[in-house]
C-alpha positions, 0 to 999 in steps of 0.5 A: 823727215826734213823741213825747210821754208822759203820766202818770195818777193816781188809778186803782188798777188790779187784776188782777181786779175786784170787784162793789161792794156799794151800801150804803144812804146812799152817794152811789153807791147814791143814783144808781141808773140803768139801768146803775147796778146792773151790776158796777163795779170797786171802785177805779173806784167810789171815783173816782165817790165822790171827786168830791163837789159841793165837789171839782167846784166847786173844779176849775178849767180847765187853760187854758195860754196863752203871752204875747208873750215866749214864756212859759207861764202857767196862766190861772185862772178870774178871768183871772189868770196863774200862771207855768208852769215859771218864776218870772216874773210876768205883766204886771199885768192891767188891768181892763176900764174903763167907756167914758167913765169920769171920771178920778180925782184925785191928790194934791199938786196933781196932779189932771190925768189923762194926755192921750190923742191920735192913736189909730190906728186912729182918725178920724171915719170908721171905719178899715179894717184887716185880720186883724192890726194894730198899735194905737197912741196918744200918751199924755202926762202931766206927772207921767209915765205909769205904764200904758196899756192898750187894750181891744178890743170884739168885733162882738157888742158885748159881748165885750172883751179888754184888752191892756197897751201898750208905750211907744215913742218920742215918747210912743207906746204900742202893741201888735200884735194879730192874729186879727181877723175881718170885722165892726164892732169898737171900741176905747178907751184907758185911761192912768194917771199916776204921781201919788200915791194911786193916780194919775189915770186917763183913758179915751178915747172909744170908736173904731169900726173895720171889719175886712175880711180880704179876703173881703168883707163876706159869708160871712166875717162871717156864718159865723165864730163865736167862741163860741156854744152848740152846738145841733145835738146828735147825734154830736159832742155825745154823743161829747164830754164833760167830764173831771175829774182831779187833778194834784199841786201839787209835784214830790214829789207830797206834799200835796193834789192840785189838781182840774182840768177839760178836754174830750175825745172818744170816737174810733173805735178798732176794738177790742172790749175798750176805748174810747179818749178823745182829749184834750190831753196837758196834761189827762193828764200834768203836764209840770211836776211829772212825774205822770199825772193821778189820779181821772179821770172822764169825763162824755159829753153833759153838755149833755143833763143834766136837772140844773141843771149839773155836780153829783155825780149821774151819774144826771141825765146821759144817759150817766152817768160813766165812769172811765178806767184809764190815759192814753197820751202821747208821751214828748216831752211828758214830757221838756219843759215847756210851751210847748216841748212844744206840738207833742205836746199830744195824748193818749188816755185808755183806758176798760175796756169792763167795770166802768168805767161808772156810772149814766146815765138813757138808757145801758144799754151797758157799753162807752163807745163803744157808749153814747156813739158815737165820731167818726173820727179823721183823720191825713191833712192837712186843708184850710187856706187854700183862698182861699174864705172862709165855711162853704161852703169846705173849710177851714171848721173847728168846734172844740168843748168844755165851757167852764168859764164856760158850765156845762153848755152844750156850746160851739163856734167855727167859721171858716176854719183857718190855721196858727200856726208849723210845729206848730199849726193856728190858728183866729184868732177862736176864743173858747172859754174855759177847760175846752174844752182837749182838745175836738175840731176837726172838718173837715168838719162834717156839720151834719145829723148833727153829725158829722165826722172829728176833725183836731185839738183845743183846745190853747193860746192867747195872753194878748194876742190871740184865737184857739185853737191845735191840734196837727197830727195829720198827719205827727206821732206822734199815730197812733203814740200812738193805736196804743199806746192801742189795744194796750197790755196792761192789766197793763203800766201801774202802779197807783200815783198819778202813774204810771198811764200810759204814754209812747210813744216814736215816734221810731224 
């Protein structure tokens, strides 16, 4: 069994609730809806007031990634990597070039750009590779080579990823990549020398290559979805939502707290006085600064908004906004730092069925799971590597979430599920962007109902390859932590910022 713990801040829990007086001119008063006139706990109403348009706009995805050295980073919206739990800077990022860009000149009579040759995969006819491959090229320059990067373009002809290559023997630069899926891909090389005034840059021709993962060109290439808008709607879209929260910027919890955004899903809990939201532990407890999140706000089915996107107005979201009371994690998440605690990156927010709901133009129920519905959560071992590729196979899995860059659309990826190590499931082509952390993995997905059991969630990815990891639920403490979320007495949770949560010790 595996353990994890999370901390939640910003929720001032009290032994009794107050009916909030909606004063003219207040942002809460201006958001009247079917449920807005009901009694809302005053401290939870302050959370709704807290998330102004400016604060929501400044919230960033809590997008954790791991580099080839095994170091953890927070990937910011601009793609830059912020060291997480250490002081080692990420390798310098290289901007995606324009193919066939002309080289720039240098100084001191050194105007010759590097020479790029022997690209592998290469050749006049497209080479065929599998799901993983080591890309390489020979790069030479009289003044010395400063940097080499490889850019991979996806079969959609638009999406690209750039990776820093490593120098080897005989002027060969290379990088090992994985997660390719069937289709026609392409790549190119950008090399810079050490000449002054920024050096000289060379860009190779674009080279096409074919990926064949062994399933043939049929269902694998057609069925795999790396990142697309979810248009089915129905149960999973209603139960899943965007989560806003704050975490401290230092271990003393002093100074301003930073705003973040993740995804979560209402799951069936079988209780009558609360609703439970499944999400990632890194969206509930800051394992670096040892604090639970505060000012947590959950917005289900935001893709159904009649506004232009995320804004202050809960009334233009179909089910409105909900304020959780506390979070629950495995204690092992709290005693280690990412990525050492990735096996326990699952957690739950607990929402009171009374006094936690504000506005919404269709929802009338005060209970979150009654208003949004709830998906079943499965702790059984899911299907994996069944040997039959495509959407008709039993291991075909959908991962969904609210990507930061696609506001307010609900996004998804889908493909056959594999494993990454002994603690994580893996979707090798998934390209969901930041903000989707905590969103559900469904297997199997009933496309008629837009529903199915949740078997994992969006957890982390690599800095140098596509793909999404999800923690294993079967044989871990996920169910034990869920039991605590369903049974923990309200009065047992602290009401202090940074401490409003509980860590389950499931090791016994």
